[in-house]
Biopython code that builds the backbone (N, CA, C, O; Angstrom):
import numpy as np
from Bio.PDB.StructureBuilder import StructureBuilder

atoms = [
    (1, "UNK", "N", (57.847, 164.607, 113.763)),
    (1, "UNK", "CA", (58.180, 165.448, 114.195)),
    (1, "UNK", "C", (57.424, 166.466, 113.816)),
    (1, "UNK", "O", (56.580, 166.019, 113.040)),
    (2, "UNK", "N", (57.222, 168.228, 114.047)),
    (2, "UNK", "CA", (56.305, 169.041, 113.071)),
    (2, "UNK", "C", (57.242, 170.294, 112.778)),
    (2, "UNK", "O", (57.495, 171.274, 113.479)),
    (3, "UNK", "N", (57.584, 170.007, 111.765)),
    (3, "UNK", "CA", (58.286, 171.188, 110.364)),
    (3, "UNK", "C", (57.475, 172.808, 110.645)),
    (3, "UNK", "O", (56.260, 172.866, 110.832)),
    (4, "UNK", "N", (58.105, 173.689, 110.639)),
    (4, "UNK", "CA", (57.547, 174.866, 110.002)),
    (4, "UNK", "C", (58.554, 175.891, 109.233)),
    (4, "UNK", "O", (59.688, 176.161, 109.627)),
    (5, "UNK", "N", (58.156, 176.224, 108.485)),
    (5, "UNK", "CA", (58.746, 177.333, 107.274)),
    (5, "UNK", "C", (58.184, 178.736, 107.599)),
    (5, "UNK", "O", (56.989, 178.934, 107.377)),
    (6, "UNK", "N", (58.819, 179.556, 108.021)),
    (6, "UNK", "CA", (58.161, 181.029, 108.436)),
    (6, "UNK", "C", (59.163, 181.644, 107.385)),
    (6, "UNK", "O", (60.315, 181.242, 107.216)),
    (7, "UNK", "N", (58.496, 182.782, 106.633)),
    (7, "UNK", "CA", (58.942, 183.972, 105.882)),
    (7, "UNK", "C", (58.653, 185.068, 105.687)),
    (7, "UNK", "O", (57.686, 185.173, 104.932)),
    (8, "UNK", "N", (59.315, 186.538, 106.249)),
    (8, "UNK", "CA", (58.403, 187.368, 106.727)),
    (8, "UNK", "C", (59.089, 188.303, 105.522)),
    (8, "UNK", "O", (60.290, 188.036, 105.549)),
    (9, "UNK", "N", (58.841, 189.223, 104.544)),
    (9, "UNK", "CA", (59.182, 189.955, 103.506)),
    (9, "UNK", "C", (58.667, 190.617, 103.603)),
    (9, "UNK", "O", (57.455, 190.627, 103.387)),
    (10, "UNK", "N", (59.462, 191.666, 104.046)),
    (10, "UNK", "CA", (59.262, 193.649, 104.314)),
    (10, "UNK", "C", (60.432, 194.594, 103.070)),
    (10, "UNK", "O", (61.426, 194.301, 102.407)),
    (11, "UNK", "N", (59.661, 195.697, 103.269)),
    (11, "UNK", "CA", (61.235, 196.761, 102.668)),
    (11, "UNK", "C", (62.343, 196.720, 103.166)),
    (11, "UNK", "O", (63.313, 197.243, 102.619)),
    (12, "UNK", "N", (62.398, 196.169, 104.156)),
    (12, "UNK", "CA", (63.833, 196.379, 105.218)),
    (12, "UNK", "C", (64.781, 195.052, 104.485)),
    (12, "UNK", "O", (65.930, 195.166, 104.060)),
    (13, "UNK", "N", (63.989, 193.872, 104.483)),
    (13, "UNK", "CA", (64.202, 192.519, 103.854)),
    (13, "UNK", "C", (63.378, 191.401, 103.770)),
    (13, "UNK", "O", (62.251, 191.450, 103.276)),
    (14, "UNK", "N", (63.862, 190.439, 104.209)),
    (14, "UNK", "CA", (63.721, 189.093, 104.005)),
    (14, "UNK", "C", (64.226, 188.458, 105.255)),
    (14, "UNK", "O", (65.415, 188.221, 105.468)),
    (15, "UNK", "N", (63.202, 188.189, 106.098)),
    (15, "UNK", "CA", (63.563, 186.940, 107.024)),
    (15, "UNK", "C", (63.496, 185.584, 107.172)),
    (15, "UNK", "O", (63.030, 185.560, 108.311)),
    (16, "UNK", "N", (63.622, 184.381, 106.846)),
    (16, "UNK", "CA", (63.385, 183.372, 107.152)),
    (16, "UNK", "C", (63.399, 182.014, 107.891)),
    (16, "UNK", "O", (64.345, 181.279, 107.605)),
    (17, "UNK", "N", (62.402, 181.512, 108.896)),
    (17, "UNK", "CA", (62.870, 180.560, 109.673)),
    (17, "UNK", "C", (62.621, 179.233, 110.167)),
    (17, "UNK", "O", (61.554, 178.908, 109.646)),
    (18, "UNK", "N", (62.915, 178.555, 110.689)),
    (18, "UNK", "CA", (62.973, 177.042, 110.431)),
    (18, "UNK", "C", (62.895, 176.251, 111.524)),
    (18, "UNK", "O", (63.900, 175.909, 112.147)),
    (19, "UNK", "N", (61.483, 175.836, 111.899)),
    (19, "UNK", "CA", (61.208, 175.586, 113.068)),
    (19, "UNK", "C", (60.720, 174.004, 113.092)),
    (19, "UNK", "O", (59.870, 173.408, 112.429)),
    (20, "UNK", "N", (61.647, 173.570, 114.169)),
    (20, "UNK", "CA", (61.176, 172.011, 114.217)),
    (20, "UNK", "C", (60.503, 171.748, 115.579)),
    (20, "UNK", "O", (61.114, 172.114, 116.583)),
    (21, "UNK", "N", (59.253, 171.124, 115.717)),
    (21, "UNK", "CA", (58.419, 170.999, 117.216)),
    (21, "UNK", "C", (58.633, 172.587, 117.526)),
    (21, "UNK", "O", (59.335, 172.675, 118.534)),
    (22, "UNK", "N", (58.300, 173.802, 117.050)),
    (22, "UNK", "CA", (57.883, 174.843, 118.193)),
    (22, "UNK", "C", (59.462, 175.605, 117.862)),
    (22, "UNK", "O", (59.652, 176.732, 117.405)),
    (23, "UNK", "N", (60.417, 174.639, 118.236)),
    (23, "UNK", "CA", (61.481, 175.511, 117.982)),
    (23, "UNK", "C", (62.296, 175.807, 117.215)),
    (23, "UNK", "O", (62.305, 175.239, 116.122)),
    (24, "UNK", "N", (63.288, 176.830, 117.538)),
    (24, "UNK", "CA", (63.804, 177.800, 116.380)),
    (24, "UNK", "C", (64.829, 176.501, 116.328)),
    (24, "UNK", "O", (65.138, 175.776, 117.275)),
    (25, "UNK", "N", (65.441, 176.378, 114.401)),
    (25, "UNK", "CA", (66.558, 175.427, 114.287)),
    (25, "UNK", "C", (67.256, 176.372, 112.926)),
    (25, "UNK", "O", (68.385, 176.019, 112.583)),
    (26, "UNK", "N", (66.874, 177.067, 112.474)),
    (26, "UNK", "CA", (67.325, 178.192, 112.004)),
    (26, "UNK", "C", (66.780, 179.002, 111.580)),
    (26, "UNK", "O", (65.585, 178.991, 111.282)),
    (27, "UNK", "N", (68.062, 180.484, 111.380)),
    (27, "UNK", "CA", (67.189, 181.743, 111.009)),
    (27, "UNK", "C", (67.754, 182.179, 109.986)),
    (27, "UNK", "O", (68.877, 181.692, 109.853)),
    (28, "UNK", "N", (67.426, 182.984, 109.097)),
    (28, "UNK", "CA", (68.770, 183.182, 107.883)),
    (28, "UNK", "C", (67.619, 184.724, 107.640)),
    (28, "UNK", "O", (66.425, 184.772, 107.347)),
    (29, "UNK", "N", (68.746, 185.958, 107.951)),
    (29, "UNK", "CA", (67.605, 187.358, 107.097)),
    (29, "UNK", "C", (68.909, 187.636, 106.417)),
    (29, "UNK", "O", (70.044, 187.346, 106.798)),
    (30, "UNK", "N", (68.339, 188.539, 104.836)),
    (30, "UNK", "CA", (69.067, 189.231, 104.277)),
    (30, "UNK", "C", (68.407, 190.608, 104.193)),
    (30, "UNK", "O", (67.180, 190.574, 104.283)),
    (31, "UNK", "N", (68.934, 191.745, 104.048)),
    (31, "UNK", "CA", (68.957, 193.022, 104.182)),
    (31, "UNK", "C", (68.510, 193.064, 102.512)),
    (31, "UNK", "O", (68.852, 192.305, 101.606)),
    (32, "UNK", "N", (67.473, 194.444, 102.486)),
    (32, "UNK", "CA", (66.874, 194.421, 100.817)),
    (32, "UNK", "C", (67.664, 195.676, 100.403)),
    (32, "UNK", "O", (67.359, 196.851, 100.608)),
    (33, "UNK", "N", (69.179, 194.974, 99.521)),
    (33, "UNK", "CA", (69.613, 196.291, 99.622)),
    (33, "UNK", "C", (70.117, 196.229, 97.415)),
    (33, "UNK", "O", (69.954, 195.285, 96.641)),
    (34, "UNK", "N", (70.516, 197.184, 97.219)),
    (34, "UNK", "CA", (70.816, 196.382, 95.744)),
    (34, "UNK", "C", (72.061, 195.952, 95.410)),
    (34, "UNK", "O", (72.280, 195.077, 94.572)),
    (35, "UNK", "N", (72.665, 196.381, 95.869)),
    (35, "UNK", "CA", (74.403, 195.533, 95.903)),
    (35, "UNK", "C", (74.280, 194.493, 96.207)),
    (35, "UNK", "O", (73.342, 194.076, 96.887)),
    (36, "UNK", "N", (75.433, 193.668, 95.663)),
    (36, "UNK", "CA", (75.542, 192.103, 95.230)),
    (36, "UNK", "C", (76.543, 191.778, 96.204)),
    (36, "UNK", "O", (77.123, 192.807, 96.550)),
    (37, "UNK", "N", (76.986, 190.726, 96.797)),
    (37, "UNK", "CA", (78.060, 189.519, 97.698)),
    (37, "UNK", "C", (78.106, 189.156, 97.002)),
    (37, "UNK", "O", (77.476, 189.325, 95.958)),
    (38, "UNK", "N", (79.566, 187.897, 97.511)),
    (38, "UNK", "CA", (80.469, 187.216, 96.863)),
    (38, "UNK", "C", (79.950, 186.085, 97.837)),
    (38, "UNK", "O", (79.909, 185.958, 99.061)),
    (39, "UNK", "N", (79.491, 185.152, 96.515)),
    (39, "UNK", "CA", (78.309, 183.814, 97.032)),
    (39, "UNK", "C", (77.402, 183.841, 96.644)),
    (39, "UNK", "O", (76.834, 182.785, 96.926)),
    (40, "UNK", "N", (76.629, 184.645, 95.929)),
    (40, "UNK", "CA", (74.911, 185.536, 95.565)),
    (40, "UNK", "C", (75.357, 184.316, 94.078)),
    (40, "UNK", "O", (76.439, 184.148, 93.515)),
    (41, "UNK", "N", (74.157, 183.736, 93.867)),
    (41, "UNK", "CA", (73.593, 183.039, 92.564)),
    (41, "UNK", "C", (72.934, 183.904, 91.731)),
    (41, "UNK", "O", (72.056, 184.602, 92.237)),
    (42, "UNK", "N", (73.231, 184.034, 90.261)),
    (42, "UNK", "CA", (72.284, 185.032, 89.518)),
    (42, "UNK", "C", (71.779, 184.029, 88.476)),
    (42, "UNK", "O", (72.393, 183.059, 88.030)),
    (43, "UNK", "N", (70.590, 184.430, 88.184)),
    (43, "UNK", "CA", (70.619, 183.759, 86.350)),
    (43, "UNK", "C", (70.367, 184.900, 85.799)),
    (43, "UNK", "O", (69.844, 186.003, 85.953)),
    (44, "UNK", "N", (71.236, 183.860, 84.727)),
    (44, "UNK", "CA", (71.986, 185.528, 83.709)),
    (44, "UNK", "C", (71.564, 185.071, 82.506)),
    (44, "UNK", "O", (71.181, 183.906, 82.404)),
    (45, "UNK", "N", (71.578, 185.994, 81.343)),
    (45, "UNK", "CA", (71.628, 186.366, 80.143)),
    (45, "UNK", "C", (73.064, 186.435, 79.537)),
    (45, "UNK", "O", (73.753, 187.347, 79.993)),
    (46, "UNK", "N", (73.631, 185.653, 78.610)),
    (46, "UNK", "CA", (74.998, 185.781, 77.845)),
    (46, "UNK", "C", (74.585, 187.125, 77.054)),
    (46, "UNK", "O", (73.875, 186.735, 76.127)),
    (47, "UNK", "N", (74.694, 188.405, 77.000)),
    (47, "UNK", "CA", (74.847, 189.832, 76.178)),
    (47, "UNK", "C", (75.936, 189.781, 74.739)),
    (47, "UNK", "O", (75.645, 190.412, 73.723)),
    (48, "UNK", "N", (76.769, 189.227, 74.809)),
    (48, "UNK", "CA", (78.410, 189.319, 74.148)),
    (48, "UNK", "C", (79.061, 188.467, 74.833)),
    (48, "UNK", "O", (79.083, 188.169, 76.027)),
    (49, "UNK", "N", (79.723, 188.024, 73.687)),
    (49, "UNK", "CA", (80.276, 186.869, 73.688)),
    (49, "UNK", "C", (82.526, 187.319, 73.365)),
    (49, "UNK", "O", (82.840, 187.244, 72.177)),
    (50, "UNK", "N", (83.348, 187.580, 74.050)),
    (50, "UNK", "CA", (84.512, 187.542, 73.555)),
    (50, "UNK", "C", (85.291, 186.797, 73.540)),
    (50, "UNK", "O", (86.278, 186.710, 74.271)),
    (51, "UNK", "N", (84.940, 186.102, 72.646)),
    (51, "UNK", "CA", (86.149, 184.478, 71.871)),
    (51, "UNK", "C", (87.812, 185.276, 72.214)),
    (51, "UNK", "O", (88.693, 184.522, 72.628)),
    (52, "UNK", "N", (88.220, 187.085, 71.981)),
    (52, "UNK", "CA", (89.617, 186.820, 72.225)),
    (52, "UNK", "C", (90.042, 186.980, 73.868)),
    (52, "UNK", "O", (91.206, 186.973, 74.271)),
    (53, "UNK", "N", (88.707, 187.140, 74.810)),
    (53, "UNK", "CA", (89.800, 187.221, 75.998)),
    (53, "UNK", "C", (88.536, 185.911, 76.489)),
    (53, "UNK", "O", (87.770, 186.225, 77.401)),
    (54, "UNK", "N", (88.420, 184.791, 75.980)),
    (54, "UNK", "CA", (87.874, 183.690, 76.521)),
    (54, "UNK", "C", (86.666, 183.890, 77.349)),
    (54, "UNK", "O", (86.292, 182.875, 77.935)),
    (55, "UNK", "N", (86.178, 184.641, 77.479)),
    (55, "UNK", "CA", (85.098, 185.575, 78.331)),
    (55, "UNK", "C", (83.801, 185.258, 77.566)),
    (55, "UNK", "O", (83.616, 184.497, 76.616)),
    (56, "UNK", "N", (82.660, 186.332, 78.479)),
    (56, "UNK", "CA", (81.494, 187.110, 77.749)),
    (56, "UNK", "C", (80.763, 187.369, 78.785)),
    (56, "UNK", "O", (80.751, 186.647, 79.782)),
    (57, "UNK", "N", (80.037, 188.494, 78.643)),
    (57, "UNK", "CA", (79.620, 189.656, 78.930)),
    (57, "UNK", "C", (78.058, 189.306, 79.774)),
    (57, "UNK", "O", (77.132, 189.642, 79.036)),
    (58, "UNK", "N", (77.699, 188.886, 80.741)),
    (58, "UNK", "CA", (76.210, 188.415, 80.818)),
    (58, "UNK", "C", (75.230, 189.523, 82.242)),
    (58, "UNK", "O", (75.527, 190.004, 83.336)),
    (59, "UNK", "N", (74.398, 189.494, 81.638)),
    (59, "UNK", "CA", (73.280, 190.546, 81.989)),
    (59, "UNK", "C", (72.228, 189.683, 83.579)),
    (59, "UNK", "O", (71.233, 188.959, 83.599)),
    (60, "UNK", "N", (73.035, 190.206, 84.577)),
    (60, "UNK", "CA", (72.416, 189.406, 85.658)),
    (60, "UNK", "C", (71.386, 190.143, 86.345)),
    (60, "UNK", "O", (70.960, 189.782, 87.443)),
    (61, "UNK", "N", (70.805, 191.575, 85.488)),
    (61, "UNK", "CA", (69.515, 191.907, 86.115)),
    (61, "UNK", "C", (70.519, 193.182, 86.985)),
    (61, "UNK", "O", (70.250, 193.025, 88.176)),
    (62, "UNK", "N", (71.540, 194.347, 86.840)),
    (62, "UNK", "CA", (71.894, 195.326, 87.498)),
    (62, "UNK", "C", (72.517, 196.257, 86.308)),
    (62, "UNK", "O", (72.431, 196.098, 85.090)),
    (63, "UNK", "N", (72.879, 196.823, 86.721)),
    (63, "UNK", "CA", (73.491, 198.400, 85.831)),
    (63, "UNK", "C", (74.346, 197.866, 84.390)),
    (63, "UNK", "O", (73.841, 197.880, 83.267)),
    (64, "UNK", "N", (75.392, 197.517, 84.626)),
    (64, "UNK", "CA", (76.827, 196.294, 84.204)),
    (64, "UNK", "C", (76.407, 195.609, 84.000)),
    (64, "UNK", "O", (75.383, 195.354, 84.633)),
    (65, "UNK", "N", (76.828, 194.777, 82.994)),
    (65, "UNK", "CA", (77.017, 193.178, 82.777)),
    (65, "UNK", "C", (77.936, 192.704, 83.459)),
    (65, "UNK", "O", (78.984, 193.346, 83.528)),
    (66, "UNK", "N", (77.832, 191.695, 84.020)),
    (66, "UNK", "CA", (78.937, 190.904, 84.588)),
    (66, "UNK", "C", (79.992, 189.998, 83.991)),
    (66, "UNK", "O", (79.743, 189.023, 83.282)),
    (67, "UNK", "N", (81.222, 190.424, 84.355)),
    (67, "UNK", "CA", (82.186, 189.771, 83.590)),
    (67, "UNK", "C", (82.477, 188.557, 84.068)),
    (67, "UNK", "O", (82.818, 188.325, 85.228)),
    (68, "UNK", "N", (82.275, 187.299, 82.679)),
    (68, "UNK", "CA", (82.638, 185.960, 83.526)),
    (68, "UNK", "C", (83.940, 185.137, 82.218)),
    (68, "UNK", "O", (83.930, 185.219, 80.990)),
    (69, "UNK", "N", (84.681, 184.581, 82.918)),
    (69, "UNK", "CA", (85.795, 184.715, 82.086)),
    (69, "UNK", "C", (85.354, 182.858, 82.048)),
    (69, "UNK", "O", (84.487, 182.329, 82.743)),
    (70, "UNK", "N", (86.148, 182.249, 81.143)),
    (70, "UNK", "CA", (85.836, 181.044, 81.170)),
    (70, "UNK", "C", (86.349, 179.777, 81.969)),
    (70, "UNK", "O", (85.739, 178.708, 81.980)),
    (71, "UNK", "N", (87.946, 180.095, 82.868)),
    (71, "UNK", "CA", (88.295, 179.825, 83.962)),
    (71, "UNK", "C", (87.351, 179.672, 84.718)),
    (71, "UNK", "O", (87.040, 178.503, 84.948)),
    (72, "UNK", "N", (86.376, 181.011, 85.526)),
    (72, "UNK", "CA", (85.736, 181.130, 86.557)),
    (72, "UNK", "C", (84.554, 180.169, 86.204)),
    (72, "UNK", "O", (83.635, 180.223, 87.021)),
    (73, "UNK", "N", (84.387, 179.340, 85.211)),
    (73, "UNK", "CA", (83.406, 177.981, 84.901)),
    (73, "UNK", "C", (83.898, 176.784, 85.765)),
    (73, "UNK", "O", (83.413, 175.670, 85.569)),
    (74, "UNK", "N", (84.931, 177.004, 86.802)),
    (74, "UNK", "CA", (85.790, 175.442, 87.160)),
    (74, "UNK", "C", (86.196, 174.629, 86.812)),
    (74, "UNK", "O", (85.827, 174.331, 85.676)),
    (75, "UNK", "N", (86.981, 173.907, 87.332)),
    (75, "UNK", "CA", (87.742, 172.925, 86.390)),
    (75, "UNK", "C", (86.812, 171.550, 86.029)),
    (75, "UNK", "O", (87.523, 170.742, 85.431)),
    (76, "UNK", "N", (85.511, 171.081, 86.209)),
    (76, "UNK", "CA", (84.869, 170.154, 85.610)),
    (76, "UNK", "C", (84.323, 171.406, 84.148)),
    (76, "UNK", "O", (83.682, 170.843, 83.260)),
    (77, "UNK", "N", (84.432, 172.090, 84.058)),
    (77, "UNK", "CA", (83.286, 172.363, 82.631)),
    (77, "UNK", "C", (83.909, 172.176, 81.186)),
    (77, "UNK", "O", (83.438, 172.674, 80.164)),
    (78, "UNK", "N", (85.303, 171.195, 81.274)),
    (78, "UNK", "CA", (85.057, 170.308, 80.051)),
    (78, "UNK", "C", (84.535, 169.202, 79.675)),
    (78, "UNK", "O", (84.151, 168.767, 78.589)),
    (79, "UNK", "N", (84.576, 168.761, 80.835)),
    (79, "UNK", "CA", (84.044, 167.479, 80.980)),
    (79, "UNK", "C", (82.857, 167.566, 80.826)),
    (79, "UNK", "O", (82.182, 167.050, 79.936)),
    (80, "UNK", "N", (82.510, 168.253, 81.721)),
    (80, "UNK", "CA", (80.356, 168.849, 81.614)),
    (80, "UNK", "C", (80.371, 169.439, 80.131)),
    (80, "UNK", "O", (79.538, 168.751, 79.541)),
    (81, "UNK", "N", (80.741, 170.091, 79.498)),
    (81, "UNK", "CA", (80.702, 170.584, 77.825)),
    (81, "UNK", "C", (80.285, 169.234, 77.215)),
    (81, "UNK", "O", (79.318, 168.991, 76.493)),
    (82, "UNK", "N", (81.618, 168.102, 77.854)),
    (82, "UNK", "CA", (81.687, 166.852, 76.635)),
    (82, "UNK", "C", (80.269, 166.276, 76.909)),
    (82, "UNK", "O", (79.302, 166.244, 76.148)),
    (83, "UNK", "N", (80.394, 165.809, 78.243)),
    (83, "UNK", "CA", (78.501, 164.791, 78.763)),
    (83, "UNK", "C", (77.642, 165.535, 78.309)),
    (83, "UNK", "O", (76.555, 165.015, 78.058)),
    (84, "UNK", "N", (77.801, 166.848, 78.071)),
    (84, "UNK", "CA", (75.906, 167.334, 77.625)),
    (84, "UNK", "C", (75.763, 166.922, 76.284)),
    (84, "UNK", "O", (74.667, 166.548, 75.867)),
    (85, "UNK", "N", (77.351, 166.975, 75.152)),
    (85, "UNK", "CA", (77.249, 167.145, 73.883)),
    (85, "UNK", "C", (76.399, 165.611, 74.110)),
    (85, "UNK", "O", (75.197, 165.355, 74.182)),
    (86, "UNK", "N", (77.222, 165.039, 74.160)),
    (86, "UNK", "CA", (76.671, 163.526, 74.771)),
    (86, "UNK", "C", (75.675, 163.024, 74.306)),
    (86, "UNK", "O", (75.337, 162.190, 73.466)),
    (87, "UNK", "N", (75.065, 164.035, 75.375)),
    (87, "UNK", "CA", (73.654, 163.527, 75.977)),
    (87, "UNK", "C", (73.193, 163.875, 75.057)),
    (87, "UNK", "O", (72.627, 162.861, 74.648)),
    (88, "UNK", "N", (72.913, 165.025, 74.030)),
    (88, "UNK", "CA", (71.988, 165.847, 73.599)),
    (88, "UNK", "C", (72.349, 165.354, 72.452)),
    (88, "UNK", "O", (71.588, 165.895, 71.650)),
    (89, "UNK", "N", (73.247, 164.454, 71.714)),
    (89, "UNK", "CA", (73.266, 163.316, 71.264)),
    (89, "UNK", "C", (73.357, 162.270, 70.820)),
    (89, "UNK", "O", (73.893, 161.705, 69.867)),
    (90, "UNK", "N", (72.468, 161.959, 72.030)),
    (90, "UNK", "CA", (71.870, 160.492, 72.821)),
    (90, "UNK", "C", (72.854, 159.501, 72.751)),
    (90, "UNK", "O", (72.382, 158.375, 72.910)),
    (91, "UNK", "N", (74.419, 159.547, 72.512)),
    (91, "UNK", "CA", (74.801, 158.369, 72.425)),
    (91, "UNK", "C", (75.540, 157.939, 73.593)),
    (91, "UNK", "O", (76.444, 157.113, 73.719)),
    (92, "UNK", "N", (74.840, 158.824, 74.563)),
    (92, "UNK", "CA", (74.646, 157.862, 76.257)),
    (92, "UNK", "C", (73.280, 158.261, 76.611)),
    (92, "UNK", "O", (72.573, 159.261, 76.488)),
    (93, "UNK", "N", (73.162, 156.689, 77.261)),
    (93, "UNK", "CA", (71.371, 156.584, 77.935)),
    (93, "UNK", "C", (70.589, 157.328, 78.854)),
    (93, "UNK", "O", (69.358, 157.291, 78.869)),
    (94, "UNK", "N", (71.506, 158.210, 79.859)),
    (94, "UNK", "CA", (70.750, 158.599, 80.262)),
    (94, "UNK", "C", (71.658, 160.083, 80.797)),
    (94, "UNK", "O", (72.867, 160.127, 80.574)),
    (95, "UNK", "N", (70.849, 161.425, 81.611)),
    (95, "UNK", "CA", (72.125, 162.470, 81.789)),
    (95, "UNK", "C", (71.371, 163.061, 82.886)),
    (95, "UNK", "O", (70.197, 163.415, 82.993)),
    (96, "UNK", "N", (72.653, 163.071, 83.888)),
    (96, "UNK", "CA", (72.174, 163.088, 85.041)),
    (96, "UNK", "C", (73.582, 163.879, 85.041)),
    (96, "UNK", "O", (74.661, 163.449, 84.634)),
    (97, "UNK", "N", (73.265, 165.291, 85.665)),
    (97, "UNK", "CA", (74.233, 165.856, 86.902)),
    (97, "UNK", "C", (74.972, 166.065, 88.082)),
    (97, "UNK", "O", (75.776, 166.854, 88.577)),
    (98, "UNK", "N", (74.478, 165.225, 88.277)),
    (98, "UNK", "CA", (74.242, 164.758, 90.184)),
    (98, "UNK", "C", (76.239, 164.665, 90.051)),
    (98, "UNK", "O", (76.947, 165.489, 90.630)),
    (99, "UNK", "N", (76.614, 163.917, 89.493)),
    (99, "UNK", "CA", (78.179, 163.660, 89.566)),
    (99, "UNK", "C", (78.631, 165.099, 89.725)),
    (99, "UNK", "O", (79.478, 165.267, 90.602)),
    (100, "UNK", "N", (78.186, 166.306, 88.968)),
    (100, "UNK", "CA", (79.096, 167.667, 88.713)),
    (100, "UNK", "C", (78.489, 168.476, 89.974)),
    (100, "UNK", "O", (77.319, 168.690, 90.291)),
    (101, "UNK", "N", (79.913, 168.906, 90.676)),
    (101, "UNK", "CA", (79.977, 170.032, 91.407)),
    (101, "UNK", "C", (80.395, 171.053, 90.737)),
    (101, "UNK", "O", (81.600, 171.284, 90.643)),
    (102, "UNK", "N", (79.340, 171.931, 90.087)),
    (102, "UNK", "CA", (80.108, 173.194, 89.119)),
    (102, "UNK", "C", (79.601, 174.296, 90.370)),
    (102, "UNK", "O", (78.709, 174.301, 91.219)),
    (103, "UNK", "N", (80.612, 175.130, 89.992)),
    (103, "UNK", "CA", (80.741, 176.382, 91.057)),
    (103, "UNK", "C", (81.121, 177.422, 89.751)),
    (103, "UNK", "O", (82.160, 177.508, 89.097)),
    (104, "UNK", "N", (80.108, 178.015, 89.674)),
    (104, "UNK", "CA", (80.702, 179.278, 88.476)),
    (104, "UNK", "C", (80.502, 180.738, 89.579)),
    (104, "UNK", "O", (79.561, 181.035, 90.314)),
    (105, "UNK", "N", (81.880, 181.477, 89.297)),
    (105, "UNK", "CA", (82.220, 182.654, 90.193)),
    (105, "UNK", "C", (82.257, 183.758, 88.685)),
    (105, "UNK", "O", (82.943, 183.557, 87.682)),
    (106, "UNK", "N", (81.136, 185.129, 88.964)),
    (106, "UNK", "CA", (81.155, 186.683, 88.197)),
    (106, "UNK", "C", (81.906, 187.018, 89.044)),
    (106, "UNK", "O", (82.185, 186.810, 90.224)),
    (107, "UNK", "N", (82.384, 187.995, 87.600)),
    (107, "UNK", "CA", (83.305, 188.944, 88.581)),
    (107, "UNK", "C", (82.246, 190.335, 88.268)),
    (107, "UNK", "O", (81.182, 190.121, 87.687)),
    (108, "UNK", "N", (82.587, 191.643, 88.661)),
    (108, "UNK", "CA", (81.941, 192.465, 88.609)),
    (108, "UNK", "C", (82.772, 193.992, 88.396)),
    (108, "UNK", "O", (82.130, 195.039, 88.320)),
]
sb = StructureBuilder()
sb.init_structure("model")
sb.init_model(0)
sb.init_chain("A")
sb.init_seg("    ")
for serial, (resi, resn, name, xyz) in enumerate(atoms, 1):
    if name == "N":
        sb.init_residue(resn, " ", resi, " ")
    sb.init_atom(name, np.array(xyz, "f"), 0.0, 1.0, " ", f" {name:<3s}", serial, name[0])
structure = sb.get_structure()
């Protein structure tokens, strides 16, 4: 089976196509705008931690910093945090995060 991955990026947006044996299997389009939408994934830098709110303000590239509450880190956050600490302190042999399905929601 021959697979092709085609990306068309221009000022209007980005289109990504996956072809298998010259047949279109999947097409994703994203308009080029500066707005964010639910479900987007961001890489950010924590700007300010607010212990009284159990939250942080995170710079993700927009004019205003995003608000991240600790409850938005998901129900596995305590287990993930403990597991990470054990891995860093070499109290466990291997550190693999494949067992965790971590979903983080950031509010703007």
